[in-house]
C-alpha positions in Angstrom: 12.5 -35.6 21.6 12.2 -36.0 25.3 9.4 -33.4 25.4 7.4 -35.2 22.7 7.9 -38.5 24.4 6.6 -37.0 27.6 3.5 -35.7 25.8 3.0 -39.1 24.2 3.1 -41.0 27.5 1.3 -38.3 29.4 -1.6 -38.3 27.0 -1.5 -42.1 27.0 -2.0 -42.0 30.8 -4.9 -39.5 30.5 -6.8 -41.5 28.0 -6.1 -44.9 29.6 -6.9 -43.6 33.1 -9.9 -41.4 32.2 -11.6 -43.4 29.5 -10.5 -46.7 31.1 -12.4 -45.7 34.3 -15.5 -45.0 32.2 -15.3 -48.2 30.1 -14.1 -50.7 32.8 -15.3 -49.3 36.2 -18.1 -46.8 35.9 -20.9 -49.2 35.9 -19.2 -52.3 37.3 -21.9 -54.4 39.0 -22.7 -53.2 42.6 -19.4 -51.3 43.1 -19.2 -49.0 40.0 -17.5 -45.7 40.5 -20.1 -43.7 38.5 -19.8 -40.3 37.1 -18.0 -39.0 40.2 -15.4 -41.6 39.9 -14.8 -41.0 36.2 -14.5 -37.3 36.8 -11.9 -37.9 39.5 -10.0 -40.3 37.3 -9.6 -37.7 34.6 -8.5 -35.1 37.1 -6.1 -37.5 38.7 -4.4 -38.4 35.4 -3.6 -34.7 34.9 -2.6 -34.1 38.5 -0.2 -37.1 38.5 1.3 -36.3 35.1 1.7 -32.6 35.9 4.1 -33.6 38.7 5.7 -36.3 36.7 6.4 -34.5 33.4 5.5 -30.9 33.9 9.2 -30.1 34.2 9.9 -31.9 30.9 7.2 -30.8 28.5 4.9 -28.6 30.5 2.3 -31.4 30.6 -0.1 -30.2 28.0 -1.6 -33.6 27.1 -4.2 -31.8 24.9 -4.0 -30.0 21.5 -6.5 -27.4 22.8 -4.2 -26.6 25.7 -1.1 -26.4 23.4 -3.0 -24.0 21.1 -4.3 -22.0 24.1 -0.9 -21.7 25.6 0.5 -20.5 22.2 -2.3 -18.0 21.9 -1.5 -16.8 25.5 2.1 -16.2 24.6 3.4 -19.1 26.7 4.3 -21.6 24.0 6.3 -21.3 20.7 4.3 -21.9 17.5 7.1 -24.0 16.0 6.4 -26.8 18.5 2.6 -26.9 18.1 2.5 -29.5 15.4 5.0 -32.0 17.0 3.2 -31.6 20.4 -0.2 -32.3 18.8 1.1 -35.3 16.9 2.6 -36.8 20.0 -0.6 -36.2 22.0 -2.9 -37.8 19.4 -0.6 -40.8 19.0 -0.5 -41.2 22.7 -4.3 -41.1 22.9 -4.7 -43.7 20.1 -2.1 -46.0 21.7 -4.1 -45.8 25.0 -7.3 -46.5 23.1 -5.7 -49.6 21.6 -4.5 -50.9 25.0 -8.0 -50.2 26.5 -9.6 -52.0 23.6 -7.4 -55.1 24.2 -8.3 -55.1 27.9 -12.1 -54.3 27.5 -12.5 -56.9 24.7 -11.3 -59.6 27.0 -14.7 -59.5 28.7 -17.6 -61.6 27.3 -20.2 -59.5 25.8 -18.0 -56.5 25.1 -19.6 -54.3 22.4 -18.0 -51.2 20.8 -21.5 -50.0 19.9 -21.9 -49.1 23.6 -19.7 -46.1 22.9 -16.3 -47.0 24.3 -16.3 -43.6 26.2 -16.5 -41.7 22.9 -17.8 -38.1 22.8 -21.0 -37.3 21.0 -24.1 -35.1 20.7 -27.7 -35.7 19.8 -28.5 -39.5 19.9 -24.9 -40.1 21.1 -25.0 -37.6 24.0 -25.4 -39.4 27.3 -28.2 -37.1 28.2 -29.5 -36.6 24.6 -28.2 -33.0 24.3 -28.3 -31.2 21.0 -25.4 -30.1 18.8 -25.7 -26.5 19.9 -25.7 -27.5 23.5 -22.6 -29.7 23.0 -20.8 -27.0 21.1 -21.5 -24.4 23.8 -20.5 -26.8 26.5 -17.2 -27.8 25.0 -16.2 -24.2 24.1 -17.0 -22.8 27.5 -15.5 -25.7 29.5 -12.3 -25.5 27.5 -12.2 -21.7 27.9 -12.4 -22.0 31.7 -9.8 -24.8 31.7 -7.3 -22.5 29.9 -8.1 -19.6 32.3 -7.3 -21.9 35.2 -4.1 -23.3 33.5 -2.8 -19.8 32.6 -3.6 -18.4 36.0 -2.3 -21.3 38.0 1.0 -21.3 36.1 1.4 -17.5 36.2 4.7 -16.5 37.8 2.6 -14.4 40.3 0.6 -17.4 41.4 1.6 -19.5 44.5 4.3 -21.8 43.3 4.1 -25.6 43.3 0.3 -25.8 43.5 -0.6 -25.6 39.7 -1.0 -29.3 39.2 -3.6 -29.5 42.0 -5.6 -26.6 40.6 -5.5 -27.9 37.1 -6.4 -31.5 38.1 -9.3 -30.3 40.2 -10.5 -28.0 37.4 -10.6 -31.0 35.0 -12.5 -33.0 37.6 -15.1 -30.2 38.0 -15.4 -29.9 34.2 -16.3 -33.6 34.0 -18.8 -33.3 36.8 -20.6 -30.6 34.9 -20.4 -31.9 31.3 -20.3 -35.7 31.2 -24.1 -35.9 30.7 -23.8 -33.5 27.8 -21.0 -34.8 25.6 -19.2 -37.4 27.8 -16.7 -34.5 28.2 -14.0 -34.0 25.7 -12.3 -30.6 26.1 -9.4 -32.5 24.5 -9.2 -33.5 20.8 -6.6 -36.2 21.6 -8.8 -37.8 24.2 -11.7 -37.8 21.7 -9.6 -39.2 18.8 -8.0 -41.9 21.0 -11.2 -43.8 21.4 -13.2 -42.6 18.4 -10.9 -44.3 15.9 -11.8 -47.7 17.4 -15.6 -47.1 17.4 -15.6 -45.6 13.9 -19.0 -44.9 12.4 -20.8 -42.1 14.3 -17.8 -41.4 16.6 -15.7 -40.4 13.7 -18.6 -38.5 12.0 -19.0 -36.4 15.1 -15.3 -36.0 15.9 -15.1 -32.7 14.1 -16.9 -31.0 17.0 -14.5 -32.3 19.5 -11.6 -30.7 17.6 -13.1 -27.4 16.7 -14.9 -26.5 20.0 -12.0 -27.2 22.4 -9.5 -25.4 20.2 -11.9 -22.4 19.9 -12.4 -22.5 23.7 -8.7 -22.7 24.3 -8.1 -19.6 22.2 -10.9 -17.8 24.0 -9.5 -18.7 27.3 -6.1 -17.3 26.3 -7.7 -14.1 25.1 -9.6 -13.7 28.4 -6.6 -14.4 30.6 -4.4 -12.0 28.6 -7.0 -9.3 29.4 -7.8 -10.1 33.1 -4.3 -11.3 33.9 -2.2 -8.5 32.5 0.1 -6.8 35.0 -1.0 -3.4 36.1 1.3 -0.4 35.7 
């Protein structure tokens, strides 16, 4: 159970830190952290948790990562479901805490999005469903390639959390305008359940696309990363 607890609290930190920065600090009057700050916040949550719980659970914090690691031969299939359940529950718990904090401000309105992911009218930049789909698949694919490469036994040891955290930061810098950046079904679910309505209606994309991307990333890395004879 210690592994599942680590995944719960790790995903809790990712959603609270990442989505919390978007909801509470991104556009704070005069000193808002903006998209750069939100991108860094997501990267820092993974970086800090990788050092904190990487030795306990592997620090997946993301159903797409767990599926990708399984597809890459790095994770047993029998642990997939418990990991995913722990991650989703951690994300929802963080969404609840964030709601309690954010709703303490006069004028708080869930219809503003609450850092939910979306496409079409609910994309920050008005991007279409196909654009959102391609973005989430490709970004998650690249994330898995970096994760698998950075944690390869042939890679420099001890630096994987830095590479993975910076990769997630870069992913957000690229794709926040398109989908508000998911690449993580637990992150998307954690806030969507509080928004309801359109956020739940569009949530399917932010499960399917990251998982497809995770599997593709595993396939690519198994090809390019295989040891030569």
